[in-house]
Structure formats: structure tokens, C-alpha cells
N, C-alpha and C positions, 0 to 999 in steps of 0.2 A: 779202302784203307780200314785196317782193324785196329781197335783200341782195346787194350786189356791191362788188368792189374795183376801183379805178381807179388807174392808175400813170402817173407822169410824171417827167421829169428834175427838175422843180420842183414844189412843192406846188400852185402856181397852175395848172400844166399839168394835173395830176391832177384838180383841182377843176373845171376847164373841161370835161374829158372827162365828169365826172360830170353837170354841168348839161346838157351836150349830149344825154345819154341820158335822164336822169331829170327834167330841168327844175329850176325853182327850188323845187319842192315837196320835193326830196330832203332827207333828214335825215342830216347828217354824224355818223357814230358814232365814227369814230376816224381819226386822221392820224398816220402814223409814217414815219420815215426808215429806209431799209433799204440793205444792201450788196448788190451784184450781181456775178456772175462768179466764177470759181474754184470749187474744191471746197467745197460747202456755204457759199457766199457769201464765201469767203476769197480775197483777191487781186484783187477787182474794184472798181468805182466805187460810187456811191450813187444812189438814186432814192427817190421818195416814193410812198406808198401811202395812198389815201383810201378808207375803208370807209363806204358810204352805204346808207341804207334808203329805199325808196319804196313807199308804199301804193297799189297799182294799183287803178283804178276797176273795178267789176264789169262784165261783158259787157253791152253795150247792144243793145237790139232796136229796130227801126224804130218799134214801137208805143209804146215808153216811153223816149225819148231821155233820157240822163242826162249832165250835164256834170260833170267832176271839178272840185273846188274846191281852191284852194291851202290847204295846211295852215298855220294861223296859228302864229305864234311861240309863243303861249301853249300850244298843243297840243304842240308839240315839247318845250317845257320840261317839260310834264306827263309825257310819256313818259319822259324821262330822269330826272326827279325820282322818278317811280314806280319805275323800275328801282333807283335808289339806295335808296329807301325799302324796296322788297322785300328787297333784300340785307340791310339793317340789321335788318329785322324777323325775317327767317329766322335770321340769326346769333344774335340775342338769344334767340329761342325755342330754338335748338339748345343754347345754354348751359344753359338751364333744364330742357330735356327732350331729351337726346341721342338718344332712341329715336323722336323725332318723324318720321313717314314723310313723304316728299316730296309724295306725292299729297294728303294732308290739308292740308298747307300751301298748295298751289296752289288747292284748292277754296275756301279761305277768303279769297282775294285779291279786292280790289275790281276792277271792270271795267277801270279805267284801268291797273292793274298787270298785267292779263293781256296787254295789248299789249306791255308791257315784257318780259314772260316770253317772248313769241313772238320778239321781237327778239333777246333773249339766247340763245334756243335756236338760232336760225339762225346767229348769230355763233359759238356753240360748235361747231356742226356744221362750219363752215368752218375754224375753228381746228384741230379734230381732224383734218380732212382734210389740212391743211398739215403738222401734226405727223407724220402717217403717211407723207407723202411724204418729209419730211426724214429720218425714221428709216430709210426704205428706202435713201436715198442714203448715210446713215451706215453701214448694214449692209454695203453694197457696199464702202465705204471700209475698214471694219474687217476685212472678210473676208481681206484680204491684208496687214493691218497688221503681222503678225508677221514678214513677210518683210523682211529687212534691205536696205540699199541695195546692189544687186548689178549686175554688168554685164548687158547685154542678153541675152547667151548663157545666163546662169544664170536670168534671169527666164523665158526660154523653157522651160528645164528644169522649173522650179517649176510653171509653168502646165500643162505637159504631164502632169506627175505627178498634180497635183490633178484635172485633167480625167479621168484614168483611175482616180479614186477612191482614190489613195494618200493616207493621212492626212496632214494638214498638218504635224504634228511630224516625221514621217518625211521628207517632202519638204524641209522646212527643214534637217534633219540632212544630207541628201544635198547640197544646194546649198552649205551652209556648209563641209562637208568638201571639196567641190570647190574652193571659193573659197580655202581654206587650202592645199590641196595643189598646185594648179596655179599657174604663173607668170602674170604679166600678159599676156604674148604668147599663152600657151596659152589663157587665158580669153577672148581675142578670137576664137578659132577654134571655131566651133560644133561642128565634127566632132570635135575633140579633147575638148571638153566632153562631147559625147554618148558617146564611147567610154569616158570615165572613169565616167560614170553607169551605163552598161551593165555595166561590170565590177563596180561597187559593188553593184548589185542582184544580179547573178549569184552573187557571193560570199556573199550573205545567204541564199540558198536552199540548205539542207542536202540533199544527195542521199542516197538510201538506200544503206547499206553493201552491198558486194558479198557475196553469200551463198556459203557453202561448199557444194559439191555432193557431198562425199564422205561424207555421213551419211544414214542412212535415217530415215524417220518424221518428216520436217521438216513442221511444221504451220503453215499460213497461214490466218488467219481475217479476216473483214471485219465491221465493225459500222457503224451509222449510222442516221439517220432514214429514214422511208419515202420512197420515190420518188427516191432518189439513184442507183439503178442498181447495187446490190450484186450481184444475181444475174447480170446480164449481165457484170459485171466479173469475177466468179469464173469464168464460162464462158470468157472471153477468156484469163485467166491459166492456167487448166487446159489450154486448147488449145495455148498457146505451150509450156508445160512438156512436153507429150507430143509434139507434132508438130515443134517446132523444136529442143528440147533433148533429146528422146528419153528423157524420164524416165518412170518407172512412176508413174502418178497415180491418186488416188482422190478421190471427192467425198463430203462429208457436208453435209446441209442440216438446219437446225433451224428453217427458216422454214415452220412448219406452220399459221400463222394466215392468211396471205394466200392468197386463192382463186387456184388455178392455179399457185402458185409451185413446188410440188413437180413438177407435170406439166411445167412449163417447163424446169426443170433436168434432169428425167429424160429428156426428149426430146433435149436436147443430149448427155447422157451416153450414151444409146443410139447416137446418130449417131457420136460420137467413140470409142465402145467403152471408156468409162471406168466402172469400178464405182462405185456410189453407195449410200449408206445414208441413211435418214430417221430422225431421232431426235426424241423428244417430251419427254425428260427429261434432266437432267444425267447420270444413271446410264447411260442408253442412249448418251450421248455417249462415255463412258469405254469401253463395250463396243465401239462402232464403231471407236474409235481403236486398240484392241488388235487388232481384226480386220485393220486396214490398216497395222499397225506395220512390215511388211516393204516397204512402198511407199516410193518416194523422197520424194514430196510429197503431203500430204493437204490439200485445200482445204475450208474450212468456210464455208458461207453461213449467215447468221443472219437472224432476223426484224427488220424495221425497227421502230424505236421512236421515238415523238415525244420530243423533248428535254424536253417539258413534263410527261412522265409519269415521275416519279422511281421509282415502284413498278415499272413495267414495265422500266425500265433495270436496276434491282436484280435482277429476275427474269432478265434477259438475262445479267447478270454471273455468275449461277450456272452457266450453260452455258459461259461463257468460262473460269471457274475450273476446270471439269471438263476442258476441252480443253487448257488451259495452252499456248497457241500460241507458237511461236517469233516469229512476226510477227502483230501485231494492227493492221490498217489501219483507221483511222477514215475513212470515205468521206464526202466533202463535195462538194456540187454547186457548180460555178464560178458559177452564176447566183444563188447565195445572196447576199443583202446582207451587208455586214460584220457588222452587228448580229446577224443570224441565224446566220452562221457562228461567231461568237464564242459565242453562246448554246449552239449544238450542241456545240462543243468543251468548254465549261465543264461541261455536263451529262454528257457521255460520258467526261470525263477520269478519272472514278473507275474506269473499266474498264481503265485504264492502257494505252491504245494506244501503240505505239512508232513508228508511221508515219502520215503523212497521205496520202490518195489522192484526187485531184481528178478529178471526172467532169464531163461536159457542157461542156467548154471551148468546143466549137463553138456552144453556145447563149449564152455569156456576152457581155454588152455590154462589160465591162471586167474586168481581172484585178488591179487595184491592191490589193484586199483580201488577196491572197495574201501580200504583204509583211507586213501586220499579223499574219496567222496565223503566219508564220514567226517573227516576233519574239515573239509571245505564247506560242506552244507550245514553241519551240526543238526541234521534232521534224523529222526528215528527211521529205522528200516521196518517195514511192515511184513512183507511176505517175500518168499523166494520160490521160484518155480523151476522144475527140473525135468520137464517133458510135456507132451501134448494131451495126456489123458485127463479127462474131466470126470470127477473132481479130484482125482488122486494126486497128481503131480504138483502139489503146492503145499506149503506149510509156513506157519509163522516164523519170523526171523528169531534166531537165538544167537546171542553174542558168542557163545561157545561153539556153535555150529560154524559160524563164519571163521572163528579163530582156527578151527580144525581145517577148514578148506584153505585158508590163507597160509597157514604155517605148519600145523602138526603133521598133516599127511605128507607134505613135501619133505619135512625133516626125516620122517620115517623112510621115505623113498630114497633119499640121499644117503642115509646111513645103512640101508639094506634091511631095516626092521620091517616087521609085519604086524598087523593088528586085526582083531576080529571085526 
């Protein structure tokens, strides 16, 4: 049996289309008037929809030709009456036995009612498909329903931010602030609007405070999940301290779990002529720090821990407590989703990091989640890395640099502009 919908400006036109395809044997199941045009049918005209059923004849072979016979009116009425009877019977039995399974009810049906069930099933499939399509349109409409009526320039801003995975509430705050602060003439100028947004973002990124270099035994440690590049980052920072700043530097590693981690850092230390100690317990951490107390800066690498292992993070915390670092950088990868980055921050927050360090910027598709981290943690950002080269691919965080990554470059790409 085939179920199909036919459409026309008038009910007669839709019915004629039905007869042209199905013939006079078609059964009209439903006729309704609908709106057309506009978003979800709003703002358009009207048209008619006729839903019809047609019981196709079986495939014929030359040996046994079979001619289809018109469906008598009595048979049509039997199908429809059977459907109504089926519904009434089922509802009545449901009242008496709420636990009645659907399968048992169907097996008890008479043969004529089974046809009605098939018709109803096909109709239900089509209706569900239409509902799914309508919900998809509605979801797209609602996606930006929070956005107030704004000038075209601010709509461009909003879409650029959301495209770069900035959360909608932050994007709305930005465009609403811009709409309030700028004059009408300024709002008509996309360059002025972009400059305002650029400054707004750059001011929300807290930069790491400038460190005093007139004290000995300054301790810098890094923590974070596995695979974010802590050891490479420590090597970059130690190289800069010694080669660029001329400091007396020492290294301590507590990463005794990962295969090859000690050898990796020791190879770097040997090349850079930096003394290094390996510690296996918090007590050994204290001993190593005393040994290097006369050095300008002591860098501590730690074992990576999954944010899902609370016990391992607590164990790591004992090493951090023993070290009592001046700077504790929580290392996050730029290619983390916002959900993962938030989870990592939440689980490592108990170690009391006082800076965020972002690695693998060169691998990130977008950087919008950085704004959410800045708002959630209210911590300064210390460094950003963009490659594996030691010591080159690392630099101090700049609010303007992050603003450029989060917004300005994307706006230029969307508008087709280029920059040097």
C-alpha cells in the first residue's frame, strides 16, 4: 500500500493530482488547508493537502496476468470503520489494563483491522518525518533567538564570535555592550565596531604579572593532564631563563611514571648544561629544593594526571605542597573542547594553580573557549606555545594577541579581508 500527499492551490486541484497518479481507486485519508511561505509557515499564503492511500496490485508475470479491480465503496468504508473501531477498542482496553502491551493487542485484531493498522502506521511515519523537519527549522530559528534586534555590523560580530566557539551569552554581552557604548554613526561603521570588540576581548584576558628577578630560589612548576606538552614547555622556559635572561637555572622532574620522560628532560639538561634532579617522593622534592636554593630559578616538571582520577591528583598535590612553588601553571591544550577544558580546570583547581598556560595553539581550530576559561577561572594567562621547537615556539601571553586569535583574524577571513 502506498501513502502519498498531493498539493494544490485548491482542494480540487490537489484531488485531481491524486486521481491522475492513483486513479479512482485511491482512498482519501485526510484533507487539510495549510499556510505556506515565511519562517515555519508564517507570512505566506494558503494551499491544500490531500493525503491518499492506494493498494498497489502485485507484480504480474506473462504466465499469470492479473488485472487490478476497483476498490468498492463498501471496502473503503470498512477500512476507515475498522481504524476507528481499532482505536476505540484499544483505548477501552487500556483503561481496564494500563499494562497491556501493544504487540498482544495487534495480534488479536481481525483481518480487516490489520489493513487499518498498516494505513495508520504509514501515516504515523509520514507525520513523524514532518515533525522532525519542522523541529529542525525551529532549532535553527531558536539558535539565534536570544540575539536582540541589532544593526548589521553587530550581527556580523555575533556570528563571527559564535563561529569561533565563543559561548552565546558572552557573544551577546559583547554586542549589547557595543550597542550601548557606540553612537548610531559608529555602529554603521564595521571597522569601528570591530576595533571596539577587539579591545573588549583583549581587556578580558588577564596577563601574568611581571616577576621580580632580584630574589633567589624562585620556583616555577607545571601541572596538567597527560599529553598537553608540560615537559617540552618546561624545557622552553628553562632555556629562555638561562640563554636569554642569563639566570642560573635548575631542573627537577617528578614525572617518574611516563616511559622516557626522565631521559627526554635529562637529554635537554645535558645539552643546555642545566643541573637536574629526579624525585620520587615529596620528601625527595624538599631535599632537591634545598640543594638548588642558591639558583635564580628552579623549574619543576610533574607527571600528567587524568582529570578523572581524583586519587592521582591528590597524590600529585603532595608533591606540589612539598615544592610550594611561587608560580603554579595549569597547562591546557588549545585543541581541548570547552567542556574538556572546564573539566580539567575544575579537577585541578584544588591544587591552587595561579596561572593558566595554553599549549598547541598551532593545532587549534578555534580559540573562543579561552574567553570562557578567562571568565570562569579569573586567573592570569602566562604563556602560549605554538610548536615543538625549543626554545622558540613559546611567548608571553598578550591580551591583544588572544583577541586577534579569537576574533580579528576570523572577522577578516569572513569578510574576505587580508592583513600583513
